[in-house]
C-alpha positions in Angstrom: -10.2 11.4 9.2 -11.6 11.7 5.7 -9.3 12.4 2.7 -10.3 16.1 2.7 -9.6 16.4 6.4 -6.3 14.6 5.9 -5.3 17.2 3.3 -6.4 20.1 5.5 -4.5 18.6 8.5 -1.3 18.1 6.5 -1.4 21.6 5.2 -2.1 23.2 8.6 0.3 24.7 11.1 1.1 22.6 14.2 -1.2 24.5 16.5 -4.1 23.8 14.2 -3.1 20.2 14.0 -3.2 20.0 17.8 -6.7 21.5 17.7 -7.8 19.0 15.1 -6.4 16.1 17.1 -8.3 17.4 20.2 -11.5 17.7 18.1 -11.0 14.2 16.9 -10.5 13.1 20.5 -13.7 14.8 21.6 -15.7 13.0 18.9 -14.1 9.6 19.8 -14.9 10.1 23.5 -18.6 10.3 22.6 -18.3 7.2 20.5 -16.1 5.2 22.9 -17.2 6.3 26.3 -20.9 7.3 25.8 -24.0 5.2 25.5 -23.7 1.9 27.4 -20.0 2.3 28.3 -20.6 3.1 32.0 -22.9 0.1 32.4 -20.4 -2.2 30.7 -17.5 -0.9 32.8 -19.3 -1.5 36.1 -20.4 -5.0 35.0 -16.9 -6.0 33.8 -15.3 -4.6 37.0 -17.8 -6.7 39.1 -17.7 -9.9 37.0 -13.9 -10.2 37.0 -14.1 -11.5 40.6 -16.7 -14.2 39.9 -15.9 -17.9 40.1 -15.2 -20.1 37.1 -18.7 -21.7 37.0 -20.4 -18.3 37.1 -18.2 -17.0 34.4 -18.8 -20.1 32.3 -22.5 -19.7 32.7 -22.3 -16.1 31.6 -20.3 -17.0 28.5 -22.5 -19.9 27.6 -25.6 -17.7 27.7 -23.8 -15.2 25.4 -22.8 -18.0 23.0 -26.4 -19.3 22.7 -27.6 -15.8 22.0 -25.0 -15.0 19.4 -25.2 -18.4 17.6 -29.0 -18.1 17.4 -28.8 -14.6 16.1 -26.2 -15.6 13.5 -28.0 -18.7 12.4 -31.3 -16.8 11.8 -30.2 -13.3 10.8 -26.9 -13.7 9.0 -27.0 -15.1 5.4 -23.5 -16.7 5.5 -24.2 -18.6 8.8 -27.8 -19.3 7.9 -26.5 -21.2 4.8 -23.7 -22.8 6.8 -26.1 -24.2 9.4 -28.4 -25.6 6.7 -25.5 -27.1 4.8 -23.9 -28.7 7.9 -27.4 -29.8 9.2 -26.8 -28.0 12.5 -29.5 -26.3 14.5 -28.8 -23.4 16.8 -30.1 -25.4 19.8 -27.3 -27.9 19.2 -24.9 -25.2 20.5 -25.6 -25.1 24.2 -22.4 -23.3 25.2 -18.8 -22.6 24.3 -17.8 -26.3 24.4 -20.3 -27.1 21.6 -18.8 -24.5 19.1 -16.6 -27.3 17.8 -19.6 -28.6 15.9 -19.2 -25.6 13.6 -16.5 -25.3 10.9 -13.8 -22.7 11.1 -14.4 -19.3 9.5 -11.3 -18.2 7.6 -10.4 -14.5 6.9 -10.6 -15.4 3.2 -14.3 -16.3 3.7 -15.0 -12.9 5.2 -13.1 -11.2 2.3 -14.9 -13.3 -0.3 -18.4 -13.2 1.1 -18.3 -9.6 2.4 -21.8 -8.3 3.3 -23.2 -11.9 3.6 -21.6 -11.8 7.1 -23.9 -8.9 8.0 -27.4 -9.6 9.3 -30.5 -9.1 7.2 -31.7 -6.3 9.4 -28.7 -4.0 9.0 -28.1 -1.8 12.0 -28.5 1.8 10.9 -25.7 3.1 13.1 -23.1 0.3 12.4 -19.6 1.6 11.9 -17.5 0.3 9.0 -13.8 -0.4 9.9 -10.9 -2.3 8.4 -8.4 -4.6 10.1 -4.8 -3.3 10.2 -3.9 -6.3 8.0 -0.6 -7.4 9.6 -1.0 -10.5 7.3 -0.9 -8.1 4.4 -4.6 -8.9 3.8 -6.9 -6.3 5.3 -10.4 -7.5 6.2 -13.4 -5.0 6.2 -15.8 -5.4 9.1 -18.7 -3.6 10.8 -19.3 -2.9 14.5 -22.2 -1.6 16.5 -21.8 1.4 18.7 -22.5 -1.0 21.6 -19.6 -3.2 20.6 -17.2 -0.2 20.4 -18.3 0.8 23.9 -17.9 -2.8 25.3 -14.5 -3.0 23.7 -13.3 0.2 25.4 -15.0 -0.7 28.7 -13.0 -4.0 28.6 -9.8 -2.1 27.8 -10.4 0.2 30.8 -11.5 -2.4 33.3 -9.2 -5.2 32.4 -6.1 -3.6 30.9 -5.6 0.0 31.9 -6.9 -0.4 35.5 -5.0 -3.7 36.0 -1.9 -1.7 35.2 -2.7 0.9 37.9 -3.8 3.7 35.5 -7.1 5.1 34.4 -8.7 6.9 31.4 -7.6 10.6 31.7 -4.2 9.9 33.2 -1.4 11.6 31.3 -0.7 9.3 28.3 2.0 9.0 25.6 0.8 7.1 22.6 3.1 5.8 19.9 1.0 3.9 17.4 0.2 3.9 13.7 -1.5 7.2 12.7 0.7 9.4 10.5 0.2 12.5 12.6 3.5 14.2 11.5 4.3 14.7 7.8 7.2 12.6 6.7 8.7 15.7 5.0 9.1 17.4 8.4 12.8 17.6 9.2 12.6 19.0 12.8 10.6 18.8 15.9 7.9 18.7 17.1 7.6 15.0 16.2 4.4 14.9 18.4 0.9 16.3 18.6 -1.4 16.9 21.5 -4.9 15.5 22.0 -6.3 17.4 25.1 -9.5 15.3 25.0 -7.5 12.2 26.0 -4.7 14.1 28.0 -2.5 12.5 25.3 0.9 13.3 23.8 0.9 11.5 20.4 4.4 10.7 19.2 4.9 9.8 15.6 5.8 6.2 15.1 7.5 7.1 11.8 10.1 9.5 13.1 12.1 7.2 15.5 15.7 7.6 14.5 18.9 8.6 16.3 18.5 12.1 14.9 15.0 12.6 16.2 15.0 10.6 19.5 16.8 13.2 21.6 14.0 15.7 21.1 11.3 13.0 21.5 12.7 11.7 24.8 13.1 15.2 26.1 9.5 16.1 25.3 8.3 12.8 26.8 10.2 13.6 30.0 8.6 17.1 30.2 5.2 15.7 29.6 5.7 13.2 32.5 3.2 10.5 31.4 1.6 8.1 33.8 1.3 5.5 31.0 2.8 4.8 27.6 0.6 3.0 25.1 2.5 1.7 22.0 3.2 -1.0 19.6 6.0 -3.2 20.9 8.5 -2.2 18.2 8.0 1.6 18.6 8.4 1.8 22.4 11.3 -0.7 22.2 13.1 1.6 19.7 12.8 4.5 22.2 13.8 2.2 25.1 16.9 1.1 23.2 18.0 4.7 22.6 17.4 5.6 26.2 19.5 2.6 27.5 22.3 3.2 25.0 22.6 6.9 26.0 22.3 6.5 29.7 18.9 8.3 29.9 17.1 5.8 32.0 15.0 7.5 34.7 14.1 10.6 32.6 10.7 9.2 31.5 9.1 7.3 34.3 5.5 6.1 33.6 3.8 3.8 36.0 3.1 1.3 33.2 3.7 0.6 29.6 0.8 -1.0 27.7 1.8 -2.8 24.5 -0.1 -4.8 21.9 -0.4 -5.6 18.2 3.1 -7.1 17.9 4.8 -10.0 19.6 6.4 -9.1 22.9 9.7 -11.0 23.6 11.2 -11.3 27.0 14.3 -9.4 26.0 12.1 -6.5 24.7 10.2 -6.4 28.0 13.5 -6.2 29.9 14.8 -3.4 27.7 11.6 -1.4 28.1 11.3 -1.8 31.8 15.0 -0.9 32.3 14.6 2.3 30.3 11.3 3.5 31.9 11.3 1.9 35.3 7.6 1.0 34.9 6.1 -2.4 34.4 5.2 -3.6 30.9 1.6 -5.0 30.4 0.9 -7.1 27.3 -2.4 -7.2 25.6 -4.0 -9.0 22.6 -7.1 -8.3 20.6 -8.1 -7.9 17.0 -9.8 -5.1 15.1 -12.6 -7.6 14.5 -14.0 -7.7 18.1 -13.8 -11.4 18.7 -11.6 -11.8 21.8 -9.7 -9.8 24.4 -6.7 -11.0 26.3 -4.8 -8.8 28.9 -2.1 -9.2 31.4 -2.7 -8.8 35.1 -0.1 -7.5 37.7 1.0 -11.0 38.4 1.9 -11.6 34.8 -0.9 -13.9 33.7 -2.6 -13.4 30.4 -6.4 -13.5 31.1 -9.1 -14.0 28.5 -12.3 -11.9 29.1 -15.0 -14.6 28.5 -17.8 -12.1 28.2 -16.1 -10.6 25.1 -15.4 -13.8 23.2 -14.6 -17.5 23.2 -10.9 -18.5 22.6 -10.1 -21.9 21.4 -6.7 -23.3 20.4 -6.3 -25.4 17.2 -3.2 -27.0 15.7 -2.3 -26.1 12.1 0.9 -27.5 10.6 2.5 -27.7 14.0 1.5 -24.3 15.2 -1.3 -23.7 17.7 -3.5 -20.9 16.6 -6.2 -18.9 18.2 -9.8 -19.5 17.0 -12.1 -16.9 18.4 -15.9 -16.4 18.5 -17.1 -12.9 19.2 -19.9 -12.3 21.6 -20.5 -8.6 21.5 -20.9 -7.5 17.9 -24.3 -8.0 16.2 -23.3 -5.9 13.1 -21.0 -8.7 11.8 -20.9 -11.9 13.9 -17.9 -14.1 13.5 -18.1 -17.7 14.8 -14.9 -19.8 15.2 -12.8 -17.2 13.4 -9.3 -18.2 12.6 -7.1 -15.3 13.7 -3.8 -16.7 12.3 -2.1 -15.8 15.7 -0.1 -18.4 17.6 -0.6 -19.0 21.3 0.1 -21.5 24.1 -2.5 -23.0 26.4 -2.8 -21.7 29.9 -3.1 -23.8 33.1 -5.9 -24.5 35.4 -3.9 -23.2 38.3 -5.5 -20.2 40.1 -3.8 -16.9 39.4 -2.3 -15.1 42.4 -4.2 -12.0 41.4 -7.4 -13.7 42.7 -9.3 -13.7 39.4 -10.8 -16.9 37.9 -10.7 -15.6 34.4 -9.2 -18.2 32.0 -5.6 -17.8 30.9 -3.3 -18.3 28.0 0.3 -19.4 28.5 1.6 -16.9 25.9 0.9 -15.3 22.6 3.5 -15.5 19.9 1.6 -13.6 17.3 3.1 -13.6 13.8 6.8 -13.4 13.6 6.6 -10.3 11.3 9.7 -8.2 11.2 10.4 -4.5 10.8 11.5 -2.2 8.0 14.6 -0.1 8.5 14.8 3.3 6.6 17.9 5.0 5.3 17.4 7.6 8.1 17.8 4.8 10.7 14.1 4.6 11.7 12.7 1.2 12.5 9.0 0.7 11.5 7.1 -2.3 12.8 4.5 -4.4 10.9 1.5 -3.1 12.9 2.2 0.5 12.0 3.0 -0.4 8.4 -0.2 -2.4 8.1 -2.2 0.8 8.3 -0.9 1.9 5.0 -2.7 -0.9 3.3 -6.0 -1.0 5.0 -7.9 1.7 2.9 -6.4 0.8 -0.5 -9.2 -0.2 -3.0 -9.0 -3.4 -5.0 -6.0 -4.8 -3.0 -6.0 -8.5 -2.3 -2.6 -9.2 -0.7 0.6 -7.4 -0.1 4.1 -8.1 1.2 7.3 -6.1 1.9 10.7 -7.8 1.4 13.7 -5.9 2.5 17.3 -7.0 1.7 19.0 -3.6 2.0 18.4 -0.5 4.2 18.1 1.5 1.0 15.2 -0.2 -0.7 12.2 -2.6 -0.3 10.5 -4.9 -2.7 6.7 -4.3 -2.5 4.7 -7.1 -3.9 1.0 -6.8 -4.3 -1.8 -9.0 -5.6 -4.7 -7.0 -6.9 -8.1 -7.3 -8.5 -8.7 -6.3 -12.2 -10.2 -3.1 -11.0 -6.9 -1.9 -9.4 -6.0 1.3 -11.1 -3.0 3.6 -11.3 -4.7 5.9 -8.8 -4.9 3.1 -6.3 -1.2 2.4 -6.8 -0.4 6.1 -6.2 -2.5 6.1 -3.1 -0.8 3.1 -1.7 2.7 4.5 -2.4 1.7 7.8 -0.8 0.5 6.0 2.3 3.8 4.2 2.6 5.7 7.4 2.1 3.9 8.9 5.1 5.4 6.1 7.2 8.8 5.3 5.5 9.9 8.7 4.2 11.1 9.8 0.8 14.6 8.3 0.7 13.7 4.6 0.8 13.4 3.2 -2.7 10.2 1.2 -3.2 10.3 -1.3 -6.0 6.7 -2.3 -6.7 5.6 -5.4 -8.6 2.2 -7.0 -9.2 2.1 -10.7 -8.6 -0.6 -13.4 -8.7 -0.1 -14.1 -5.0 2.5 -13.1 -2.5 4.9 -15.6 -0.9 4.1 -17.8 2.0 6.2 -19.4 4.7 7.0 -23.1 4.6 3.9 -23.7 6.8 1.7 -21.8 4.4 1.5 -18.6 6.4 1.6 -15.1 4.9 3.7 -12.3 6.4 3.5 -8.6 5.7 7.2 -8.0 6.3 10.1 -10.3 5.5 13.4 -8.8 6.5 16.6 -10.3 5.2 18.8 -7.7 6.8 21.7 -8.9 9.0 20.8 -8.0 12.6 22.4 -8.6 15.9 20.9 -11.3 18.0 18.8 -10.0 20.9 
């Protein structure tokens, strides 16, 4: 929503907010599920059963098309190909991508529109990564890429979990749909266009969870879609209070944060349904999803996934194949993964696999009210702040956080107020936020940057 709509939404009564959420959903249905979506969905459903050689041939053809397009139409890659003395025809398929250097997120930040083609698509949509590294990256997508993304989500995530678009869904993600100043239920809103109960990710405390769990039980969802930390917070409450069996979805779809085995066990014990893990980025460069047999399959039509070692960690390097508005070749995601095996999956699909995705080991922020807010949800507070280079939250006490930001010279007092207001939407009013401007935020010993560093003493899982 725009800033004006945000203000109208916040000032409106709950029934108007529900109507606005439904209106937003109707608009999103047209964007996500219109156009080429039906064709993409049918194609992805059919191609998931192809053999490895057929899938590789499809991917290689898509690689050749995207590489040629980028080398001719995109200024950044046109200069890179000339500098490296590489011609598009040298890249005959996915295995030849290693001829190209890696594209860093800092490159995209620095070069900006030079990653966009000369012939700009009139209907391209500007978006911003959630920035779980604390460094949001702006990017553009075509309507076709949006529809391919959601067709992949439907065909190879939702349907693998035994649910479909339109099934009753509880969502617990990052949008601040309930004002932080609200002190009583409802801590949820309804989006009738998606048959969705949207639960606030920022109101998950022992005081609020009885009402939230009761409402979820009455809603009786077929599926829960959530960040790992948010659904695990609810699962922990359910397990601690003997409420298992009250909310019984067929499946729980999680993404955006690392899923640990102990979290999966807690969630499945609380809800009775199976947890399905997924991995993708805002920048549409790859899509990985879990089948019913537990394998993490890569969708090769969506993007190429390579694994490269950096300082002892194996990271995902991805090449997107669906987005002509901003092609990204050999894009370093910063996320850690393990290689899969060549063994055929018992699900019968020949789609390639990963052995596991560790993601970044970001942590959570605990508020004085007892709410636990994960990095994926927090990252949304930073994504629209002008003139912000880097950011990091360090928490040593449940009563306050140190917020460290690196900014451009154009960063103004209004930008700072906007950032603090966005954080307040997610962390409430009682948590003290000590803000300092720094030349650059801290890195881990391996040179990685984390959005959240928690130094709170916590029990081992």
